[in-house]
VOPAGU-2260 file (C-alpha; in pm, 1 decimal, decimal comma):
REM VOPAGU-2260
SITE   aa  ch    i         X         Y         Z
SITE  MET   A    0   16484,0   -5438,2    3548,5
SITE  ASP   A    1   16282,7   -5089,8    3627,2
SITE  LYS   A    2   16474,8   -4864,7    3904,0
SITE  LYS   A    3   16256,1   -4775,1    4183,0
SITE  THR   A    4   16247,1   -4399,0    4272,6
SITE  ILE   A    5   16340,7   -4343,6    4619,9
SITE  CYS   A    6   16263,9   -4026,4    4825,6
SITE  ILE   A    7   16610,8   -3983,6    5035,4
SITE  LEU   A    8   16500,8   -3737,3    5343,5
SITE  PHE   A    9   16770,8   -3536,4    5521,5
SITE  GLY   A   10   16790,3   -3270,3    5811,1
SITE  GLY   A   11   16510,1   -3168,8    6005,9
SITE  VAL   A   12   16363,4   -3006,8    6258,5
SITE  SER   A   13   16573,0   -3163,5    6513,0
SITE  SER   A   14   16849,6   -3084,5    6764,5
SITE  GLU   A   15   17032,4   -3411,3    6562,9
SITE  HIS   A   16   16974,1   -3241,6    6209,8
SITE  ASP   A   17   17341,4   -3164,5    6130,1
SITE  VAL   A   18   17373,4   -3531,9    6236,8
SITE  SER   A   19   17153,5   -3635,7    5922,7
SITE  ILE   A   20   17345,8   -3441,7    5710,2
SITE  MET   A   21   17665,6   -3671,0    5791,4
SITE  SER   A   22   17466,1   -3986,0    5757,3
SITE  VAL   A   23   17282,3   -3860,9    5475,9
SITE  ARG   A   24   17661,0   -3825,9    5252,1
SITE  THR   A   25   17694,2   -4221,8    5326,2
SITE  VAL   A   26   17342,9   -4307,2    5184,0
SITE  ILE   A   27   17379,7   -4069,9    4873,4
SITE  GLU   A   28   17741,0   -4232,8    4794,4
SITE  ASN   A   29   17657,6   -4541,8    4853,9
SITE  ILE   A   30   17304,5   -4645,6    4725,5
SITE  ASP   A   31   17310,4   -4845,2    4414,4
SITE  ARG   A   32   17206,4   -4656,1    4137,9
SITE  GLU   A   33   17205,1   -4909,5    3896,7
SITE  LYS   A   34   16862,0   -4991,2    4122,7
SITE  TYR   A   35   16736,3   -4730,5    4270,4
SITE  ASN   A   36   16660,1   -4345,7    4166,1
SITE  PRO   A   37   16735,3   -4116,9    4458,7
SITE  VAL   A   38   16526,1   -3818,3    4463,5
SITE  VAL   A   39   16682,0   -3575,4    4784,7
SITE  ILE   A   40   16476,2   -3355,7    5009,4
SITE  GLY   A   41   16643,5   -3190,4    5277,0
SITE  ILE   A   42   16410,5   -3018,3    5554,0
SITE  THR   A   43   16569,2   -2680,2    5683,8
SITE  LYS   A   44   16603,6   -2605,9    6080,4
SITE  LYS   A   45   16282,4   -2411,0    6025,4
SITE  GLY   A   46   16098,7   -2697,1    5881,2
SITE  GLU   A   47   16127,8   -2583,7    5499,2
SITE  TRP   A   48   16115,1   -2888,2    5260,0
SITE  ARG   A   49   16372,1   -2834,1    4983,0
SITE  LEU   A   50   16494,9   -3062,2    4704,4
SITE  PHE   A   51   16808,9   -3064,1    4694,5
SITE  GLU   A   52   16979,3   -3119,4    4330,2
SITE  GLY   A   53   17352,6   -3073,5    4460,1
SITE  THR   A   54   17608,5   -3344,8    4491,4
SITE  LEU   A   55   17661,1   -3412,4    4846,4
SITE  PRO   A   56   17508,1   -3172,2    5145,4
SITE  TYR   A   57   17712,0   -2961,7    5353,5
SITE  GLU   A   58   17594,2   -2729,8    5639,2
SITE  ASN   A   59   17471,5   -2481,0    5426,5
SITE  TRP   A   60   17324,5   -2693,7    5210,6
SITE  GLN   A   61   16996,7   -2493,8    5134,5
SITE  GLU   A   62   17197,5   -2259,6    4929,4
SITE  GLU   A   63   17176,5   -2566,4    4644,2
SITE  ALA   A   64   16816,0   -2593,2    4702,3
SITE  PRO   A   65   16619,1   -2327,7    4591,3
SITE  LYS   A   66   16312,9   -2494,6    4531,1
SITE  ARG   A   67   16060,6   -2642,4    4750,8
SITE  ALA   A   68   15940,7   -2974,0    4740,0
SITE  ILE   A   69   15677,7   -3170,0    4965,1
SITE  LEU   A   70   15574,4   -3549,4    5008,5
SITE  SER   A   71   15173,5   -3546,0    5008,6
SITE  PRO   A   72   14966,2   -3729,7    5172,2
SITE  ASP   A   73   14716,8   -3769,6    4867,9
SITE  ARG   A   74   14729,2   -4166,3    4786,6
SITE  VAL   A   75   14560,1   -4084,0    4458,9
SITE  GLY   A   76   14750,9   -3807,9    4291,7
SITE  GLY   A   77   15019,8   -3764,1    4510,0
SITE  GLY   A   78   15396,7   -3805,9    4557,4
SITE  ILE   A   79   15665,3   -3537,6    4544,1
SITE  ILE   A   80   15525,4   -3193,4    4464,6
SITE  ILE   A   81   15775,8   -2969,4    4378,8
SITE  PHE   A   82   15720,0   -2612,0    4309,5
SITE  LYS   A   83   15845,3   -2392,6    4039,5
SITE  GLU   A   84   15771,2   -2064,6    3917,2
SITE  ASN   A   85   15437,8   -2064,2    3816,2
SITE  LYS   A   86   15326,4   -2436,2    3837,7
SITE  THR   A   87   15395,8   -2747,1    3975,1
SITE  GLU   A   88   15584,5   -3142,8    3898,7
SITE  VAL   A   89   15470,7   -3443,5    4065,2
SITE  ILE   A   90   15728,5   -3695,4    4117,0
SITE  LYS   A   91   15596,2   -4047,8    4164,5
SITE  ILE   A   92   15785,1   -4296,3    4398,6
SITE  ASP   A   93   15845,8   -4590,2    4534,5
SITE  ALA   A   94   15948,1   -4514,9    4899,4
SITE  VAL   A   95   16095,3   -4293,3    5133,1
SITE  TYR   A   96   16395,8   -4341,1    5308,4
SITE  PRO   A   97   16426,5   -4074,1    5568,5
SITE  VAL   A   98   16792,2   -4044,9    5725,8
SITE  LEU   A   99   16638,3   -3810,1    5988,1
SITE  HIS   A  100   16760,6   -3858,1    6348,3
SITE  GLY   A  101   16565,7   -3764,8    6686,7
SITE  LYS   A  102   16229,4   -3576,6    6664,1
SITE  ASN   A  103   16019,5   -3485,8    6371,5
SITE  GLY   A  104   16189,5   -3779,8    6191,0
SITE  GLU   A  105   16285,2   -4117,3    6374,9
SITE  ASP   A  106   15989,4   -4096,8    6621,1
SITE  GLY   A  107   15678,7   -4160,1    6405,4
SITE  THR   A  108   15591,8   -3842,3    6232,8
SITE  ILE   A  109   15739,9   -3896,4    5926,1
SITE  GLN   A  110   15632,7   -4268,1    5961,9
SITE  GLY   A  111   15246,0   -4127,9    5993,9
SITE  LEU   A  112   15283,1   -3907,7    5693,6
SITE  CYS   A  113   15391,2   -4185,8    5403,2
SITE  ALA   A  114   15162,1   -4433,8    5568,3
SITE  LEU   A  115   14877,0   -4133,0    5486,7
SITE  SER   A  116   15076,9   -4101,0    5132,2
SITE  GLY   A  117   15046,4   -4461,9    5053,3
SITE  ILE   A  118   15385,2   -4446,0    5069,1
SITE  PRO   A  119   15651,3   -4722,6    5173,1
SITE  CYS   A  120   15895,8   -4604,4    5456,9
SITE  ILE   A  121   16220,2   -4768,5    5515,3
SITE  GLY   A  122   16260,7   -4855,9    5862,0
SITE  SER   A  123   16013,7   -4868,4    6166,7
SITE  GLY   A  124   15641,0   -4820,4    6091,3
SITE  VAL   A  125   15504,3   -4531,3    6362,7
SITE  ILE   A  126   15430,5   -4788,7    6641,5
SITE  GLY   A  127   15826,7   -4916,0    6631,0
SITE  SER   A  128   15959,0   -4526,7    6588,3
SITE  SER   A  129   15703,7   -4367,4    6866,7
SITE  VAL   A  130   15800,5   -4644,4    7100,5
SITE  CYS   A  131   16175,8   -4620,3    7087,7
SITE  MET   A  132   16189,3   -4277,5    7072,2
SITE  ASP   A  133   16007,5   -4237,7    7450,5
SITE  LYS   A  134   16305,0   -4421,6    7626,7
SITE  CYS   A  135   16039,2   -4406,5    7924,6
SITE  VAL   A  136   15774,5   -4593,0    7742,6
SITE  ALA   A  137   16039,2   -4818,2    7569,1
SITE  LYS   A  138   16164,3   -4953,5    7917,5
SITE  VAL   A  139   15815,7   -5014,9    8027,7
SITE  LEU   A  140   15749,1   -5269,9    7742,0
SITE  PHE   A  141   16144,9   -5376,1    7809,4
SITE  ARG   A  142   16096,7   -5453,8    8177,4
SITE  ASN   A  143   15740,8   -5606,2    8116,8
SITE  ALA   A  144   15878,6   -5829,5    7841,1
SITE  GLY   A  145   16156,5   -5998,7    8077,3
SITE  ILE   A  146   16447,2   -5751,7    7940,0
SITE  PRO   A  147   16646,5   -5606,7    8233,7
SITE  VAL   A  148   16649,3   -5236,5    8242,0
SITE  VAL   A  149   16821,2   -5000,6    8456,1
SITE  PRO   A  150   16589,6   -4873,1    8746,1
SITE  TRP   A  151   16466,2   -4474,0    8664,3
SITE  ILE   A  152   16241,4   -4238,9    8723,6
SITE  GLU   A  153   16080,6   -4051,6    8494,2
SITE  PHE   A  154   15913,7   -3657,9    8532,6
SITE  LYS   A  155   15725,7   -3437,8    8289,6
SITE  THR   A  156   15649,5   -3069,5    8290,7
SITE  GLY   A  157   15433,1   -2966,9    8580,5
SITE  ASP   A  158   15548,8   -3237,8    8819,5
SITE  GLU   A  159   15688,5   -3152,2    9153,2
SITE  ILE   A  160   16017,6   -3310,3    9161,8
SITE  ASP   A  161   16095,7   -3506,4    9420,1
SITE  PHE   A  162   16437,8   -3512,6    9500,5
SITE  GLU   A  163   16408,9   -3737,2    9792,6
SITE  LYS   A  164   16259,0   -3984,5    9573,7
SITE  ILE   A  165   16515,1   -3985,4    9348,6
SITE  GLU   A  166   16821,4   -4000,3    9611,9
SITE  GLU   A  167   16629,0   -4305,3    9789,5
SITE  LYS   A  168   16560,6   -4530,6    9447,5
SITE  ILE   A  169   16847,4   -4369,0    9190,9
SITE  GLY   A  170   17079,0   -4238,8    9401,2
SITE  TYR   A  171   17416,1   -4084,7    9261,1
SITE  PRO   A  172   17600,9   -4049,8    9046,2
SITE  CYS   A  173   17254,3   -4046,2    8826,1
SITE  PHE   A  174   17216,5   -3968,5    8488,6
SITE  ILE   A  175   16946,6   -3715,5    8344,4
SITE  LYS   A  176   16861,5   -3749,3    7996,8
SITE  PRO   A  177   16529,3   -3613,6    7788,5
SITE  SER   A  178   16333,5   -3891,3    7703,3
SITE  ASN   A  179   16274,6   -3820,1    7359,2
SITE  ALA   A  180   16622,1   -3716,7    7202,5
SITE  GLY   A  181   16888,9   -3899,9    7057,3
SITE  SER   A  182   17260,6   -3887,9    7037,2
SITE  SER   A  183   17305,4   -3827,5    7344,0
SITE  VAL   A  184   17155,8   -3445,8    7317,0
SITE  GLY   A  185   17099,3   -3303,2    7668,3
SITE  VAL   A  186   17208,7   -3582,3    7897,1
SITE  THR   A  187   17412,2   -3497,5    8210,7
SITE  LYS   A  188   17543,9   -3701,1    8472,1
SITE  ALA   A  189   17519,3   -3579,5    8827,7
SITE  TYR   A  190   17743,7   -3693,3    9151,8
SITE  ASN   A  191   17528,8   -3446,7    9386,9
SITE  LYS   A  192   17194,2   -3253,4    9416,7
SITE  GLU   A  193   17337,1   -2933,7    9234,9
SITE  GLU   A  194   17422,0   -3128,1    8932,2
SITE  LEU   A  195   17123,5   -3293,3    8948,9
SITE  LYS   A  196   16893,4   -3024,3    8947,5
SITE  ALA   A  197   17105,5   -2879,4    8688,9
SITE  GLY   A  198   17068,3   -3147,1    8445,9
SITE  ILE   A  199   16688,7   -3166,9    8507,5
SITE  ASP   A  200   16707,3   -2819,3    8389,9
SITE  LEU   A  201   16842,8   -2913,5    8093,1
SITE  ALA   A  202   16681,5   -3208,7    7991,4
SITE  PHE   A  203   16366,8   -3002,7    8051,2
SITE  LYS   A  204   16487,8   -2781,2    7760,6
SITE  HIS   A  205   16499,6   -3027,3    7517,9
SITE  ASP   A  206   16171,6   -3279,7    7602,2
SITE  TYR   A  207   15854,6   -3239,6    7832,2
SITE  LYS   A  208   15934,3   -3561,8    8001,0
SITE  VAL   A  209   16276,6   -3634,5    8179,0
SITE  MET   A  210   16393,7   -3942,9    8281,4
SITE  ILE   A  211   16661,7   -4002,2    8628,8
SITE  GLU   A  212   16843,7   -4315,5    8538,2
SITE  LYS   A  213   17078,7   -4538,0    8787,6
SITE  ALA   A  214   17436,6   -4518,5    8647,6
SITE  ILE   A  215   17605,7   -4783,1    8663,7
SITE  ASN   A  216   17972,1   -4885,4    8610,0
SITE  PRO   A  217   17902,4   -5032,4    8229,6
SITE  LYS   A  218   18075,6   -5137,2    7923,2
SITE  GLU   A  219   17870,4   -4964,3    7624,1
SITE  VAL   A  220   17735,3   -5256,5    7369,3
SITE  GLU   A  221   17583,2   -5206,4    7068,1
SITE  CYS   A  222   17439,0   -5424,2    6795,8
SITE  SER   A  223   17299,3   -5471,7    6455,0
SITE  VAL   A  224   16952,8   -5590,0    6372,7
SITE  CYS   A  225   16813,8   -5599,4    6014,4
SITE  GLY   A  226   16507,0   -5750,0    5891,0
SITE  ASN   A  227   16044,9   -5646,5    5932,9
SITE  TYR   A  228   15928,6   -6039,9    6094,4
SITE  ASP   A  229   16181,1   -6257,4    6088,7
SITE  PRO   A  230   16499,9   -6001,9    6200,7
SITE  VAL   A  231   16855,9   -6124,3    6252,7
SITE  ALA   A  232   17152,4   -5987,1    6457,6
SITE  ALA   A  233   17506,3   -5886,8    6288,3
SITE  GLU   A  234   17710,9   -6217,5    6409,5
SITE  ASN   A  235   17996,6   -5971,0    6600,7
SITE  LEU   A  236   17890,3   -5690,0    6907,7
SITE  GLY   A  237   18001,0   -5353,1    6930,6
SITE  GLU   A  238   18177,2   -5192,6    7250,0
SITE  ILE   A  239   18210,1   -4804,1    7294,4
SITE  LYS   A  240   18490,4   -4675,5    7486,6
SITE  PRO   A  241   18424,2   -4286,8    7525,7
SITE  ALA   A  242   18676,3   -4042,1    7539,3
SITE  LYS   A  243   18520,9   -3906,2    7800,5
SITE  ASP   A  244   18293,7   -3996,5    8171,3
SITE  PHE   A  245   18015,6   -4124,0    7888,6
SITE  TYR   A  246   17923,1   -4134,1    7593,8
SITE  ASP   A  247   17798,6   -3783,0    7473,8
SITE  PHE   A  248   17716,9   -3583,8    7179,2
SITE  GLU   A  249   18063,3   -3439,4    7213,7
SITE  ALA   A  250   18239,9   -3813,7    7239,7
SITE  LYS   A  251   18040,7   -3951,8    7001,1
SITE  TYR   A  252   18089,1   -3701,2    6716,7
SITE  GLU   A  253   18362,2   -3453,9    6786,4
SITE  ASP   A  254   18623,7   -3612,1    6987,1
SITE  GLU   A  255   18879,0   -3831,9    6801,2
SITE  ASN   A  256   18978,2   -4023,6    7117,3
SITE  SER   A  257   18602,5   -4238,6    7164,3
SITE  GLY   A  258   18686,4   -4579,8    6997,2
SITE  LEU   A  259   18429,7   -4868,2    6859,1
SITE  ILE   A  260   18605,9   -5199,2    6882,7
SITE  ILE   A  261   18449,8   -5483,2    6705,4
SITE  PRO   A  262   18415,8   -5773,6    6850,8
SITE  ALA   A  263   18332,3   -5609,4    7208,4
SITE  SER   A  264   18530,5   -5780,5    7495,0
SITE  ILE   A  265   18272,7   -5982,8    7620,6
SITE  ASP   A  266   18266,7   -6379,0    7680,2
SITE  ASP   A  267   18067,1   -6577,0    7445,6
SITE  LYS   A  268   17766,9   -6655,0    7674,2
SITE  THR   A  269   17713,6   -6264,4    7707,7
SITE  ARG   A  270   17742,8   -6211,9    7335,9
SITE  ASP   A  271   17471,6   -6468,2    7243,8
SITE  LEU   A  272   17225,3   -6352,2    7580,0
SITE  ILE   A  273   17251,4   -5998,4    7405,1
SITE  LYS   A  274   17167,9   -6103,1    7058,2
SITE  GLU   A  275   16905,3   -6308,4    7210,2
SITE  TYR   A  276   16749,5   -5982,2    7420,6
SITE  ALA   A  277   16836,2   -5733,5    7103,2
SITE  VAL   A  278   16605,6   -5975,8    6876,1
SITE  LYS   A  279   16366,9   -6017,9    7147,1
SITE  ALA   A  280   16326,6   -5590,6    7196,4
SITE  TYR   A  281   16324,4   -5544,3    6826,0
SITE  LYS   A  282   16003,9   -5790,8    6828,3
SITE  VAL   A  283   15816,4   -5641,8    7112,6
SITE  ALA   A  284   15872,0   -5280,0    7002,0
SITE  GLU   A  285   15694,5   -5349,1    6662,3
SITE  CYS   A  286   16071,0   -5284,6    6466,3
SITE  ARG   A  287   16115,3   -5310,3    6132,2
SITE  GLY   A  288   16386,2   -5246,2    5866,5
SITE  PHE   A  289   16645,4   -5180,9    6102,8
SITE  SER   A  290   16745,3   -5071,5    6384,3
SITE  ARG   A  291   17054,9   -5062,9    6666,9
SITE  VAL   A  292   17023,1   -5234,0    7005,9
SITE  ASP   A  293   17237,9   -5083,1    7244,7
SITE  PHE   A  294   17338,7   -5249,9    7602,0
SITE  LEU   A  295   17535,5   -5237,5    7933,6
SITE  VAL   A  296   17751,4   -5479,8    8068,0
SITE  SER   A  297   17808,6   -5415,6    8465,7
SITE  LYS   A  298   18182,1   -5454,7    8453,9
SITE  ASP   A  299   18090,3   -5492,5    8827,8
SITE  ASP   A  300   17894,4   -5810,6    8858,9
SITE  GLY   A  301   17839,0   -5849,3    8427,7
SITE  LYS   A  302   17475,4   -5802,1    8424,6
SITE  VAL   A  303   17299,9   -5711,7    8139,4
SITE  TYR   A  304   17081,2   -5418,8    8083,2
SITE  LEU   A  305   16922,0   -5300,8    7784,0
SITE  ASN   A  306   16984,5   -4918,3    7721,2
SITE  GLU   A  307   16789,1   -4811,5    7425,9
SITE  ILE   A  308   16682,4   -4875,8    7060,9
SITE  ASN   A  309   16753,9   -4662,2    6810,3
SITE  THR   A  310   16538,1   -4729,0    6459,1
SITE  LEU   A  311   16749,1   -4491,1    6236,5
SITE  PRO   A  312   17113,5   -4503,6    6360,8
SITE  GLY   A  313   17386,4   -4286,4    6253,7
SITE  PHE   A  314   17519,9   -4332,8    5886,5
SITE  THR   A  315   17840,0   -4173,7    5990,9
SITE  PRO   A  316   18184,6   -4295,9    5897,8
SITE  ILE   A  317   18223,8   -4345,2    6244,2
SITE  SER   A  318   17910,4   -4543,9    6324,4
SITE  MET   A  319   17842,7   -4873,5    6488,8
SITE  TYR   A  320   17535,0   -4965,7    6279,8
SITE  PRO   A  321   17687,8   -5010,1    5921,8
SITE  LYS   A  322   18036,6   -5103,4    6090,5
SITE  LEU   A  323   17913,5   -5413,5    6217,5
SITE  TRP   A  324   17734,1   -5554,3    5930,7
SITE  ALA   A  325   18055,7   -5454,8    5737,9
SITE  ASP   A  326   18236,4   -5710,2    6010,6
SITE  CYS   A  327   18032,1   -5961,5    5883,8
SITE  GLY   A  328   18118,2   -5899,4    5521,6
SITE  VAL   A  329   17808,9   -5661,2    5410,9
SITE  SER   A  330   17883,2   -5362,7    5221,8
SITE  VAL   A  331   17688,3   -5045,8    5292,5
SITE  LYS   A  332   17582,4   -5030,0    4982,4
SITE  GLU   A  333   17422,0   -5383,7    5000,7
SITE  ILE   A  334   17273,3   -5296,3    5339,6
SITE  ILE   A  335   17159,1   -4950,4    5221,6
SITE  SER   A  336   16965,0   -5233,3    4965,2
SITE  ARG   A  337   16816,5   -5458,0    5174,5
SITE  HIS   A  338   16639,0   -5158,1    5409,6
SITE  ILE   A  339   16506,4   -5062,3    5086,9
SITE  GLU   A  340   16421,8   -5456,7    4968,1
SITE  LEU   A  341   16246,9   -5474,5    5342,0
SITE  ALA   A  342   16055,5   -5176,1    5306,6
SITE  LEU   A  343   15929,7   -5249,7    4943,6
SITE  GLU   A  344   15825,3   -5593,2    5067,3
SITE  LEU   A  345   15655,4   -5479,1    5349,2
SITE  GLY   A  346   15448,9   -5253,1    5201,9
SITE  VAL   A  347   15225,7   -4979,5    5394,6
SITE  GLU   A  348   15100,5   -5181,7    5712,5
């Protein structure tokens, strides 16, 4: 069997650049090299594309990546173009694996470039990626599909912030989130108007659109889904036990006291409902390949709310997506191969 050449992308112009480095290390270490020949390209925080020929990337990975390399949008003579001293080299590739989180990677931009190039892209395409990246747009779709979501209000740059409306409709405490961001970057929890104002100011530093969301007293439950048009959910769900008041960036990646529980401490009926909602939401949002679907289960009345879909979930050592498949007996190597196979089967939509 001929090996498929897979272009692995990491880094990116995103607040989640460093998380991507942690995730791509897992992918590079576990990709099946008997089936696939990886070509690794890192994108710097400034947006430079560089061929990474080192072992595993680290914080200053660009020191081991002096060669510039880009993905060409040319469908006929394209591929990966590597720039050398006085010439260029083109490497034909079979698929692109974007291990990119947040803006400029998880939002449909890289997926659009792959579509122009005529190269299969692992994971969701332009529509699924862009829809799920925008929390406000996604909430509208889920609500219209009959999937419960927590009440919210949104504001865009230039809008007059109606604090009375927020306090009347949402109340305190509430969450303030950039509509387009991940890993809880720029997210705060407000207990009063002063904290609300500060949270809105912070969120606008990360996006032009801000979501103010009612805070409930929840269990945070996550579901791993894999597939194209007929997706399946992993058998068990995972529960987050944040070390802080909520699962922010620090609690996710820096605080060792945060815990992951598999299976989640919920009853079978709630588990089955969450899995049903997860697959339904995946289809409604036009997701492909794989995603992690996050839920909130109220500790007060047991109601289930869909929080968000992550179309390129983390692959760090503490990430829930691969842990839930490992709980089913599917190794990281196997799930990475499955992601690639799904993209090759789908081709370019």
